[in-house]
PASEBA-1860 file (N, C-alpha, C; in nm, 3 decimals):
! residues 272
1> MSEQAMTS> -0.452/1.625/-0.690/-0.393/1.631/-0.849/-0.518/1.618/-0.901 ~ -0.511/1.763/-1.034/-0.626/1.829/-1.103/-0.631/1.780/-1.213 ~ -0.721/1.754/-1.313/-0.745/1.659/-1.433/-0.668/1.736/-1.534 ~ -0.620/1.817/-1.539/-0.527/1.921/-1.601/-0.435/1.885/-1.588 ~ -0.367/1.818/-1.468/-0.230/1.768/-1.430/-0.241/1.611/-1.523 ~ -0.299/1.509/-1.529/-0.340/1.420/-1.575/-0.458/1.380/-1.601 ~ -0.414/1.293/-1.721/-0.581/1.278/-1.791/-0.587/1.116/-1.785 ~ -0.708/1.052/-1.821/-0.724/0.917/-1.798/-0.663/0.850/-1.943
9> AGLLERFA> -0.636/0.923/-2.035/-0.570/0.834/-2.171/-0.413/0.846/-2.123 ~ -0.346/1.018/-2.055/-0.193/1.032/-1.992/-0.191/0.888/-1.908 ~ -0.269/0.886/-1.777/-0.242/0.773/-1.717/-0.202/0.645/-1.748 ~ -0.336/0.587/-1.844/-0.324/0.489/-1.909/-0.161/0.465/-2.006 ~ -0.141/0.587/-2.091/0.033/0.575/-2.164/0.109/0.552/-2.036 ~ 0.136/0.608/-1.940/0.198/0.601/-1.833/0.211/0.472/-1.803 ~ 0.098/0.399/-1.767/0.125/0.266/-1.687/0.141/0.180/-1.790 ~ 0.153/0.193/-1.964/0.191/0.110/-2.037/0.379/0.147/-2.059
17> SEMATAVA> 0.428/0.269/-2.057/0.539/0.295/-2.056/0.641/0.225/-1.895 ~ 0.582/0.208/-1.788/0.585/0.149/-1.704/0.630/0.013/-1.714 ~ 0.529/-0.056/-1.745/0.505/-0.205/-1.805/0.644/-0.195/-1.879 ~ 0.697/-0.125/-1.972/0.772/-0.161/-2.071/0.917/-0.178/-1.924 ~ 0.933/-0.081/-1.906/1.023/-0.036/-1.846/1.051/-0.172/-1.736 ~ 0.922/-0.224/-1.644/0.953/-0.332/-1.590/0.968/-0.468/-1.697 ~ 0.950/-0.468/-1.771/0.988/-0.584/-1.877/1.107/-0.612/-1.895 ~ 1.200/-0.444/-1.922/1.348/-0.450/-1.928/1.401/-0.498/-1.800
25> ALAGETTS> 1.361/-0.441/-1.696/1.404/-0.490/-1.576/1.476/-0.624/-1.561 ~ 1.307/-0.684/-1.543/1.325/-0.813/-1.531/1.410/-0.916/-1.615 ~ 1.423/-0.867/-1.741/1.479/-0.946/-1.858/1.636/-0.905/-1.854 ~ 1.649/-0.794/-1.796/1.791/-0.769/-1.804/1.797/-0.675/-1.946 ~ 1.734/-0.652/-2.026/1.764/-0.616/-2.177/1.703/-0.464/-2.144 ~ 1.738/-0.384/-2.300/1.685/-0.256/-2.287/1.555/-0.256/-2.397 ~ 1.467/-0.175/-2.402/1.347/-0.237/-2.492/1.245/-0.061/-2.462 ~ 1.179/-0.075/-2.574/1.123/0.107/-2.575/0.961/0.051/-2.627
33> LTVGPAPV> 0.870/0.146/-2.593/0.717/0.132/-2.598/0.719/0.233/-2.664 ~ 0.655/0.246/-2.822/0.616/0.289/-2.933/0.456/0.272/-2.950 ~ 0.378/0.373/-2.985/0.228/0.341/-3.028/0.248/0.289/-3.149 ~ 0.170/0.160/-3.178/0.103/0.127/-3.297/-0.007/0.069/-3.283 ~ -0.051/-0.028/-3.426/-0.115/-0.104/-3.448/-0.210/-0.168/-3.305 ~ -0.322/-0.181/-3.318/-0.393/-0.260/-3.225/-0.390/-0.442/-3.240 ~ -0.369/-0.513/-3.174/-0.380/-0.629/-3.178/-0.484/-0.674/-3.268 ~ -0.532/-0.798/-3.325/-0.628/-0.831/-3.402/-0.705/-0.870/-3.251
41> GTDWLVSV> -0.690/-0.939/-3.133/-0.791/-0.950/-3.025/-0.696/-0.966/-2.901 ~ -0.737/-0.945/-2.843/-0.668/-0.970/-2.679/-0.743/-1.054/-2.604 ~ -0.614/-1.164/-2.550/-0.692/-1.324/-2.486/-0.633/-1.289/-2.366 ~ -0.558/-1.174/-2.268/-0.540/-1.155/-2.164/-0.540/-1.041/-2.106 ~ -0.602/-1.026/-1.996/-0.611/-0.889/-1.940/-0.585/-0.904/-1.799 ~ -0.538/-0.730/-1.748/-0.453/-0.705/-1.622/-0.556/-0.603/-1.585 ~ -0.652/-0.597/-1.514/-0.756/-0.543/-1.435/-0.685/-0.485/-1.338 ~ -0.689/-0.314/-1.308/-0.630/-0.234/-1.183/-0.729/-0.169/-1.160
49> QATGAATG> -0.694/-0.125/-1.026/-0.873/-0.109/-0.955/-0.783/0.049/-0.921 ~ -0.862/0.182/-0.924/-0.769/0.323/-0.886/-0.882/0.423/-0.785 ~ -0.790/0.414/-0.706/-0.841/0.505/-0.548/-0.783/0.607/-0.515 ~ -0.830/0.721/-0.470/-0.776/0.846/-0.438/-0.800/0.933/-0.534 ~ -0.679/0.992/-0.569/-0.704/1.113/-0.679/-0.789/1.084/-0.778 ~ -0.783/0.935/-0.856/-0.871/0.926/-0.919/-0.936/0.762/-0.899 ~ -1.048/0.746/-0.954/-1.089/0.676/-0.941/-1.190/0.570/-1.095 ~ -1.168/0.443/-1.056/-1.212/0.369/-1.208/-1.160/0.245/-1.207
57> TLAIGLAD> -1.116/0.231/-1.356/-1.047/0.096/-1.368/-0.962/0.122/-1.472 ~ -0.841/0.030/-1.486/-0.729/0.010/-1.605/-0.759/-0.097/-1.690 ~ -0.724/-0.122/-1.782/-0.726/-0.249/-1.853/-0.617/-0.269/-1.957 ~ -0.543/-0.357/-1.949/-0.422/-0.369/-2.018/-0.466/-0.491/-2.056 ~ -0.474/-0.505/-2.244/-0.492/-0.652/-2.282/-0.355/-0.689/-2.361 ~ -0.360/-0.783/-2.413/-0.275/-0.855/-2.462/-0.271/-0.970/-2.536 ~ -0.288/-1.024/-2.671/-0.246/-1.108/-2.723/-0.214/-1.183/-2.644 ~ -0.266/-1.375/-2.676/-0.173/-1.474/-2.609/-0.044/-1.471/-2.661
65> EDARKISA> -0.014/-1.483/-2.782/0.121/-1.531/-2.817/0.195/-1.383/-2.786 ~ 0.160/-1.222/-2.784/0.233/-1.128/-2.742/0.262/-1.161/-2.597 ~ 0.172/-1.212/-2.510/0.171/-1.246/-2.383/0.273/-1.312/-2.323 ~ 0.314/-1.465/-2.407/0.376/-1.553/-2.421/0.560/-1.493/-2.457 ~ 0.528/-1.398/-2.479/0.645/-1.348/-2.590/0.705/-1.247/-2.464 ~ 0.634/-1.199/-2.381/0.703/-1.127/-2.326/0.736/-1.215/-2.191 ~ 0.695/-1.291/-2.179/0.714/-1.368/-2.037/0.806/-1.448/-2.089 ~ 0.829/-1.511/-2.202/0.969/-1.603/-2.239/1.076/-1.452/-2.236
73> AVMGFDAT> 1.053/-1.361/-2.258/1.178/-1.290/-2.209/1.220/-1.223/-2.074 ~ 1.127/-1.197/-2.041/1.145/-1.220/-1.887/1.206/-1.340/-1.830 ~ 1.168/-1.475/-1.837/1.202/-1.592/-1.802/1.313/-1.666/-1.875 ~ 1.374/-1.634/-1.981/1.471/-1.662/-2.047/1.405/-1.803/-2.155 ~ 1.307/-1.800/-2.127/1.229/-1.927/-2.231/1.198/-1.952/-2.337 ~ 1.212/-2.027/-2.429/1.094/-2.075/-2.587/0.948/-1.980/-2.556 ~ 0.885/-1.891/-2.619/0.775/-1.859/-2.666/0.645/-1.973/-2.576 ~ 0.681/-2.068/-2.688/0.610/-2.220/-2.662/0.634/-2.287/-2.534
81> AVADDAVA> 0.694/-2.264/-2.481/0.752/-2.373/-2.351/0.658/-2.252/-2.248 ~ 0.621/-2.150/-2.265/0.529/-2.057/-2.113/0.414/-2.098/-2.086 ~ 0.415/-2.156/-1.984/0.266/-2.226/-1.913/0.181/-2.103/-1.914 ~ 0.045/-2.127/-1.925/-0.055/-2.053/-1.882/-0.041/-1.941/-1.726 ~ 0.009/-2.029/-1.625/0.050/-1.967/-1.489/0.169/-1.901/-1.509 ~ 0.244/-1.959/-1.564/0.361/-1.845/-1.562/0.350/-1.729/-1.636 ~ 0.237/-1.706/-1.728/0.232/-1.621/-1.854/0.167/-1.523/-1.724 ~ 0.066/-1.552/-1.625/-0.038/-1.480/-1.567/0.055/-1.425/-1.450
89> DTLREIAG> 0.158/-1.491/-1.379/0.236/-1.478/-1.296/0.336/-1.370/-1.330 ~ 0.370/-1.356/-1.450/0.491/-1.266/-1.507/0.412/-1.131/-1.492 ~ 0.320/-1.146/-1.606/0.211/-0.992/-1.635/0.156/-0.925/-1.501 ~ 0.157/-1.011/-1.366/0.120/-0.955/-1.243/0.247/-0.867/-1.182 ~ 0.367/-0.958/-1.194/0.541/-0.880/-1.121/0.518/-0.795/-1.234 ~ 0.459/-0.758/-1.377/0.511/-0.650/-1.454/0.422/-0.524/-1.381 ~ 0.276/-0.549/-1.387/0.210/-0.459/-1.366/0.226/-0.429/-1.197 ~ 0.297/-0.546/-1.100/0.311/-0.460/-0.986/0.400/-0.384/-0.944
97> QAIGALHV> 0.527/-0.388/-1.095/0.673/-0.296/-1.109/0.583/-0.160/-1.151 ~ 0.489/-0.194/-1.237/0.469/-0.054/-1.254/0.397/0.025/-1.227 ~ 0.306/-0.018/-1.087/0.212/0.004/-1.003/0.315/0.092/-0.921 ~ 0.401/0.038/-0.850/0.518/0.093/-0.738/0.607/0.198/-0.861 ~ 0.618/0.236/-0.936/0.667/0.332/-1.014/0.600/0.481/-1.003 ~ 0.464/0.408/-1.053/0.367/0.540/-1.046/0.294/0.599/-0.877 ~ 0.363/0.504/-0.790/0.328/0.530/-0.721/0.448/0.624/-0.680 ~ 0.547/0.595/-0.687/0.639/0.701/-0.672/0.725/0.839/-0.723
105> APDTSAIV> 0.616/0.832/-0.854/0.664/0.974/-0.925/0.539/1.076/-0.907 ~ 0.586/1.223/-0.878/0.547/1.340/-0.815/0.354/1.363/-0.857 ~ 0.352/1.371/-1.020/0.214/1.358/-1.061/0.109/1.233/-1.052 ~ 0.162/1.126/-0.979/0.073/1.033/-0.953/0.090/0.938/-0.843 ~ 0.128/0.991/-0.752/0.147/0.957/-0.674/0.031/0.891/-0.527 ~ -0.064/1.056/-0.601/-0.186/1.031/-0.486/-0.289/0.973/-0.561 ~ -0.228/0.906/-0.693/-0.334/0.806/-0.687/-0.295/0.650/-0.665 ~ -0.423/0.603/-0.580/-0.374/0.445/-0.520/-0.429/0.327/-0.649
113> LTIADVAR> -0.335/0.253/-0.710/-0.362/0.167/-0.813/-0.323/-0.017/-0.733 ~ -0.451/-0.087/-0.756/-0.458/-0.175/-0.679/-0.479/-0.265/-0.860 ~ -0.396/-0.410/-0.828/-0.423/-0.503/-0.960/-0.523/-0.605/-0.864 ~ -0.652/-0.616/-0.995/-0.775/-0.704/-0.949/-0.805/-0.840/-1.003 ~ -0.735/-0.867/-1.101/-0.697/-0.957/-1.188/-0.620/-0.987/-1.322 ~ -0.597/-1.110/-1.299/-0.462/-1.071/-1.412/-0.550/-1.277/-1.495 ~ -0.590/-1.257/-1.567/-0.681/-1.386/-1.616/-0.687/-1.358/-1.799 ~ -0.733/-1.476/-1.840/-0.787/-1.511/-1.977/-0.879/-1.436/-2.020
121> ATLPGPVT> -0.904/-1.302/-2.081/-1.040/-1.256/-2.075/-0.996/-1.121/-2.224 ~ -1.132/-1.060/-2.257/-1.065/-0.977/-2.365/-1.107/-0.836/-2.327 ~ -1.070/-0.725/-2.352/-1.059/-0.571/-2.320/-1.224/-0.519/-2.319 ~ -1.261/-0.492/-2.217/-1.427/-0.433/-2.205/-1.364/-0.306/-2.209 ~ -1.505/-0.262/-2.289/-1.502/-0.100/-2.318/-1.374/-0.106/-2.427 ~ -1.407/0.058/-2.504/-1.309/0.087/-2.585/-1.199/0.072/-2.590 ~ -1.087/0.099/-2.652/-0.956/0.099/-2.691/-0.908/0.241/-2.646 ~ -0.881/0.285/-2.567/-0.796/0.387/-2.552/-0.634/0.474/-2.575
129> GSFRFTLP> -0.596/0.326/-2.624/-0.444/0.340/-2.656/-0.376/0.189/-2.725 ~ -0.300/0.191/-2.784/-0.237/0.098/-2.874/-0.066/0.092/-2.854 ~ -0.018/0.010/-2.806/0.132/0.009/-2.804/0.212/-0.086/-2.856 ~ 0.357/-0.085/-2.883/0.397/-0.188/-2.920/0.523/-0.173/-2.837 ~ 0.603/-0.292/-2.772/0.721/-0.301/-2.735/0.839/-0.359/-2.829 ~ 0.892/-0.321/-2.798/1.053/-0.394/-2.904/1.171/-0.443/-2.810 ~ 1.153/-0.545/-2.823/1.221/-0.652/-2.772/1.353/-0.701/-2.859 ~ 1.472/-0.735/-2.775/1.553/-0.787/-2.839/1.518/-0.944/-2.956
137> GGLTPSLV> 1.617/-0.989/-3.047/1.583/-1.065/-3.123/1.453/-1.022/-3.229 ~ 1.423/-0.933/-3.232/1.303/-0.918/-3.366/1.150/-0.903/-3.275 ~ 1.112/-0.901/-3.148/0.979/-0.912/-3.104/0.904/-0.826/-3.042 ~ 0.814/-0.819/-3.130/0.729/-0.693/-3.123/0.591/-0.703/-3.074 ~ 0.602/-0.699/-2.920/0.445/-0.772/-2.867/0.435/-0.634/-2.867 ~ 0.287/-0.625/-2.859/0.176/-0.543/-2.864/0.091/-0.531/-2.751 ~ 0.016/-0.418/-2.679/-0.056/-0.404/-2.563/-0.156/-0.341/-2.592 ~ -0.277/-0.313/-2.564/-0.399/-0.231/-2.578/-0.419/-0.187/-2.404
145> VGGTLAFQ> -0.470/-0.034/-2.368/-0.498/-0.004/-2.285/-0.645/0.072/-2.302 ~ -0.706/0.045/-2.232/-0.822/0.135/-2.194/-0.886/0.153/-2.066 ~ -0.995/0.190/-1.995/-1.068/0.241/-1.873/-1.123/0.336/-1.916 ~ -1.209/0.347/-1.777/-1.288/0.453/-1.748/-1.206/0.559/-1.561 ~ -1.153/0.631/-1.573/-1.138/0.689/-1.486/-1.200/0.859/-1.470 ~ -1.212/0.898/-1.311/-1.258/0.998/-1.314/-1.193/1.075/-1.173 ~ -1.124/1.157/-1.227/-1.053/1.264/-1.104/-1.127/1.342/-1.075 ~ -1.028/1.357/-0.903/-1.095/1.461/-0.819/-1.048/1.561/-0.792
153> PAAAAVAP> -1.082/1.659/-0.752/-1.016/1.803/-0.738/-0.934/1.795/-0.593 ~ -0.781/1.862/-0.632/-0.655/1.807/-0.556/-0.740/1.810/-0.371 ~ -0.844/1.907/-0.339/-0.861/1.890/-0.191/-0.951/1.793/-0.142 ~ -0.995/1.700/-0.290/-1.105/1.553/-0.231/-1.025/1.476/-0.250 ~ -0.912/1.469/-0.264/-0.793/1.337/-0.322/-0.807/1.275/-0.242 ~ -0.832/1.128/-0.188/-0.813/1.024/-0.073/-0.637/1.035/-0.083 ~ -0.550/1.075/0.021/-0.478/1.020/0.085/-0.424/0.824/0.058 ~ -0.352/0.750/-0.005/-0.252/0.623/0.038/-0.314/0.609/0.143
161> TTPVVELA> -0.356/0.484/0.192/-0.367/0.399/0.335/-0.275/0.306/0.349 ~ -0.192/0.226/0.277/-0.170/0.133/0.292/0.014/0.224/0.206 ~ 0.072/0.163/0.336/0.252/0.248/0.313/0.321/0.109/0.234 ~ 0.407/0.195/0.135/0.475/0.109/-0.002/0.613/0.159/0.070 ~ 0.685/-0.024/0.140/0.795/-0.017/0.181/0.892/-0.035/0.042 ~ 0.992/0.016/0.055/1.093/0.059/-0.033/1.245/0.004/0.006 ~ 1.338/-0.048/-0.064/1.462/-0.079/-0.036/1.524/0.043/-0.078 ~ 1.658/0.075/0.038/1.711/0.214/0.015/1.834/0.225/0.107
169> AVPKAGRA> 1.919/0.231/0.042/2.090/0.259/0.084/2.068/0.347/0.236 ~ 2.109/0.282/0.323/2.157/0.360/0.440/2.257/0.433/0.430 ~ 2.207/0.586/0.432/2.351/0.660/0.450/2.407/0.686/0.536 ~ 2.553/0.693/0.528/2.667/0.737/0.639/2.628/0.860/0.708 ~ 2.675/0.831/0.826/2.676/1.009/0.907/2.740/1.119/0.832 ~ 2.643/1.206/0.795/2.755/1.311/0.744/2.715/1.356/0.590 ~ 2.635/1.246/0.515/2.609/1.222/0.386/2.463/1.234/0.338 ~ 2.431/1.274/0.247/2.354/1.319/0.219/2.262/1.215/0.164
177> APAPTPGG> 2.136/1.117/0.134/2.103/0.983/0.103/2.020/1.060/-0.036 ~ 2.112/0.974/-0.142/2.140/0.999/-0.283/1.938/1.007/-0.347 ~ 1.916/1.083/-0.426/1.740/1.083/-0.441/1.737/0.957/-0.504 ~ 1.605/0.928/-0.479/1.546/0.751/-0.534/1.534/0.730/-0.697 ~ 1.540/0.675/-0.754/1.532/0.677/-0.887/1.415/0.562/-0.936 ~ 1.274/0.632/-1.013/1.199/0.491/-1.029/1.264/0.382/-1.085 ~ 1.218/0.243/-1.040/1.238/0.165/-1.094/1.434/0.089/-1.102 ~ 1.455/0.209/-1.013/1.610/0.174/-0.968/1.648/0.094/-0.857
185> NLDLLLDI> 1.500/0.021/-0.786/1.531/-0.075/-0.654/1.533/-0.193/-0.686 ~ 1.491/-0.248/-0.823/1.544/-0.360/-0.852/1.703/-0.415/-0.876 ~ 1.724/-0.303/-0.959/1.877/-0.282/-0.962/2.006/-0.342/-0.869 ~ 1.877/-0.236/-0.762/2.017/-0.281/-0.614/2.010/-0.425/-0.609 ~ 1.929/-0.517/-0.639/1.907/-0.672/-0.592/2.038/-0.747/-0.729 ~ 2.028/-0.720/-0.828/2.040/-0.758/-0.934/2.228/-0.840/-0.887 ~ 2.296/-0.771/-0.839/2.408/-0.849/-0.811/2.439/-0.927/-0.718 ~ 2.329/-0.950/-0.623/2.355/-1.027/-0.510/2.360/-1.181/-0.552
193> ELPLAVRF> 2.471/-1.216/-0.455/2.488/-1.361/-0.483/2.421/-1.400/-0.411 ~ 2.387/-1.563/-0.470/2.292/-1.675/-0.351/2.350/-1.771/-0.372 ~ 2.335/-1.854/-0.251/2.342/-1.972/-0.286/2.259/-2.079/-0.350 ~ 2.315/-2.134/-0.426/2.211/-2.259/-0.502/2.269/-2.366/-0.496 ~ 2.205/-2.476/-0.459/2.212/-2.622/-0.378/2.139/-2.744/-0.533 ~ 2.198/-2.833/-0.534/2.088/-2.960/-0.613/2.069/-3.048/-0.498 ~ 1.948/-3.094/-0.484/1.950/-3.173/-0.416/1.877/-3.282/-0.472 ~ 1.939/-3.434/-0.466/1.912/-3.551/-0.536/1.812/-3.630/-0.443
201> GQAELSLL> 1.811/-3.556/-0.319/1.690/-3.649/-0.248/1.660/-3.649/-0.052 ~ 1.603/-3.662/0.024/1.670/-3.646/0.128/1.559/-3.758/0.209 ~ 1.674/-3.846/0.323/1.603/-3.897/0.372/1.635/-3.859/0.540 ~ 1.501/-3.957/0.637/1.516/-3.967/0.766/1.615/-4.027/0.830 ~ 1.721/-4.014/0.940/1.777/-4.163/0.986/1.806/-4.123/1.158 ~ 1.747/-4.232/1.168/1.788/-4.279/1.327/1.908/-4.189/1.380 ~ 1.904/-4.190/1.512/2.036/-4.164/1.574/2.153/-4.248/1.548 ~ 2.062/-4.412/1.596/2.144/-4.545/1.594/2.204/-4.555/1.455
209> TLTRLGPG> 2.124/-4.535/1.395/2.162/-4.559/1.227/2.291/-4.412/1.194 ~ 2.275/-4.345/1.214/2.390/-4.230/1.204/2.474/-4.282/1.289 ~ 2.470/-4.302/1.388/2.595/-4.354/1.457/2.693/-4.495/1.390 ~ 2.603/-4.594/1.302/2.688/-4.705/1.237/2.693/-4.676/1.104 ~ 2.664/-4.584/1.062/2.754/-4.528/0.896/2.928/-4.545/0.933 ~ 2.909/-4.621/0.766/3.071/-4.602/0.747/3.098/-4.584/0.617 ~ 3.243/-4.648/0.580/3.295/-4.646/0.408/3.173/-4.792/0.354 ~ 3.100/-4.739/0.289/3.027/-4.862/0.178/2.908/-4.871/0.251
217> SVIDLHRS> 2.831/-4.794/0.336/2.705/-4.767/0.388/2.666/-4.715/0.265 ~ 2.495/-4.783/0.236/2.424/-4.708/0.140/2.294/-4.656/0.183 ~ 2.271/-4.511/0.169/2.140/-4.476/0.209/2.050/-4.399/0.128 ~ 1.919/-4.469/0.123/1.818/-4.426/0.065/1.774/-4.327/0.067 ~ 1.764/-4.218/-0.053/1.748/-4.113/-0.064/1.599/-4.114/-0.114 ~ 1.520/-4.246/-0.097/1.389/-4.230/-0.170/1.331/-4.144/-0.222 ~ 1.378/-4.179/-0.381/1.387/-4.087/-0.485/1.440/-4.253/-0.622 ~ 1.336/-4.216/-0.706/1.370/-4.260/-0.840/1.444/-4.213/-0.903
225> ADEPVEVL> 1.560/-4.316/-0.981/1.689/-4.225/-1.036/1.610/-4.107/-1.123 ~ 1.545/-4.216/-1.191/1.451/-4.108/-1.313/1.379/-3.944/-1.290 ~ 1.327/-3.929/-1.178/1.281/-3.846/-1.139/1.394/-3.747/-1.096 ~ 1.342/-3.599/-1.212/1.408/-3.475/-1.166/1.509/-3.472/-1.037 ~ 1.599/-3.395/-1.014/1.623/-3.345/-0.910/1.573/-3.177/-0.883 ~ 1.636/-3.135/-0.772/1.570/-3.032/-0.719/1.660/-2.920/-0.689 ~ 1.634/-2.772/-0.760/1.740/-2.663/-0.797/1.704/-2.579/-0.672 ~ 1.743/-2.568/-0.557/1.721/-2.492/-0.403/1.813/-2.328/-0.447
233> VSGKVIAR> 1.743/-2.260/-0.373/1.822/-2.127/-0.357/1.772/-2.083/-0.212 ~ 1.836/-2.072/-0.127/1.809/-1.981/0.011/1.674/-2.126/0.054 ~ 1.728/-2.259/0.015/1.648/-2.390/0.080/1.507/-2.372/0.066 ~ 1.465/-2.293/-0.093/1.362/-2.289/-0.133/1.372/-2.351/-0.294 ~ 1.282/-2.439/-0.322/1.293/-2.484/-0.464/1.293/-2.441/-0.558 ~ 1.348/-2.385/-0.635/1.317/-2.291/-0.798/1.309/-2.349/-0.845 ~ 1.322/-2.447/-0.926/1.347/-2.495/-1.023/1.361/-2.697/-1.032 ~ 1.336/-2.770/-1.135/1.384/-2.899/-1.150/1.460/-2.975/-1.263
241> GEVVVVEG> 1.529/-3.011/-1.323/1.589/-3.075/-1.404/1.670/-3.224/-1.363 ~ 1.764/-3.213/-1.473/1.790/-3.356/-1.478/1.958/-3.294/-1.472 ~ 2.029/-3.460/-1.397/2.162/-3.408/-1.444/2.240/-3.461/-1.532 ~ 2.306/-3.349/-1.588/2.415/-3.377/-1.673/2.584/-3.345/-1.700 ~ 2.647/-3.394/-1.726/2.824/-3.401/-1.692/2.856/-3.288/-1.858 ~ 2.904/-3.204/-1.806/2.952/-3.048/-1.887/3.110/-3.060/-1.821 ~ 3.185/-3.141/-1.962/3.356/-3.095/-1.960/3.376/-3.190/-1.852 ~ 3.338/-3.285/-1.723/3.381/-3.345/-1.647/3.315/-3.317/-1.513
249> NYGVRVTE> 3.236/-3.211/-1.525/3.158/-3.159/-1.404/3.036/-3.214/-1.401 ~ 2.969/-3.214/-1.316/2.861/-3.251/-1.224/2.757/-3.108/-1.303 ~ 2.615/-3.131/-1.363/2.546/-3.001/-1.398/2.444/-3.063/-1.394 ~ 2.312/-2.954/-1.409/2.195/-2.980/-1.397/2.120/-2.902/-1.535 ~ 2.052/-3.011/-1.623/1.994/-2.907/-1.737/1.834/-2.872/-1.685 ~ 1.785/-2.734/-1.645/1.659/-2.743/-1.615/1.546/-2.804/-1.699 ~ 1.442/-2.823/-1.646/1.347/-2.864/-1.725/1.179/-2.825/-1.679 ~ 1.234/-2.741/-1.553/1.099/-2.707/-1.497/1.136/-2.580/-1.416
257> VVSTVDRI> 1.090/-2.481/-1.424/1.093/-2.371/-1.318/0.971/-2.311/-1.246 ~ 1.010/-2.286/-1.118/0.821/-2.254/-1.073/0.845/-2.087/-1.081 ~ 0.691/-2.036/-1.083/0.680/-1.896/-1.127/0.752/-1.803/-1.092 ~ 0.714/-1.703/-1.192/0.876/-1.615/-1.128/0.832/-1.501/-0.981 ~ 0.702/-1.533/-0.976/0.668/-1.456/-0.841/0.718/-1.512/-0.710 ~ 0.716/-1.687/-0.741/0.792/-1.780/-0.631/0.899/-1.732/-0.619 ~ 0.990/-1.732/-0.738/1.142/-1.742/-0.704/1.148/-1.606/-0.664 ~ 1.101/-1.469/-0.682/1.118/-1.336/-0.600/1.092/-1.395/-0.419
265> RSLGAGPN> 0.989/-1.413/-0.432/0.952/-1.494/-0.302/1.058/-1.549/-0.218 ~ 1.098/-1.652/-0.289/1.202/-1.787/-0.208/1.319/-1.682/-0.140 ~ 1.335/-1.529/-0.217/1.448/-1.512/-0.182/1.480/-1.407/-0.038 ~ 1.358/-1.398/0.039/1.287/-1.337/0.172/1.244/-1.481/0.250 ~ 1.245/-1.609/0.215/1.207/-1.721/0.300/1.325/-1.804/0.323 ~ 1.265/-1.855/0.457/1.370/-1.937/0.538/1.375/-2.084/0.501 ~ 1.449/-2.154/0.491/1.465/-2.299/0.459/1.350/-2.379/0.404 ~ 1.327/-2.483/0.409/1.236/-2.544/0.389/1.197/-2.607/0.529
END
């Protein structure tokens, strides 16, 4: 890759655009990214290290209110109910998906991007560009980008050393595999149905106690009546809540949700 093929400002704009695409995919909504005025201040910073065909750092800054709006759109929460750790996890997930999309794009595949940190911080150095998301409900959070990158000649570009694993359908014999679409891997998973269970409590019983169980037996689940119940997917706790009755059926009103990253990790994890 040459400097003429991709510039520092161009890469930063592409990164911001891919973050918008990731927000849309995670939130299940449509969104767009346009050039807009810079926020008054940045409270959150996503730091990305670049190696390979370009070396240096990329920085994406967001105001606290805007970072919470994006997190709320992804998790389906009210922005005022999003905790700091959930904001950090959401921004890390969005940045990770943006990196994955750039890795498979022909003009940026030789640049190896790695998230260095996601934390409360101000944007270091000058602002290269300012962009605005357009989200459903009239939300228009903004982000600013900056950084210093040096592009290497094509002959000196360092090939990525870390393999990237992608989900792809296995074609049947005699059929050509469909061409991959950037950002399309997540769509392959969104319609998968997962078993969800609610755990009121748990207890260990001796074999002798088990053999003596009968109608009228009471089992202590070692959980207070006012403690929240646990919502599990694939044997992993993803949320907690309180039991409610909906039209004569039991239901759970969710009061606490684990981070986005932990929920995604639970899909491939075994039972507790």
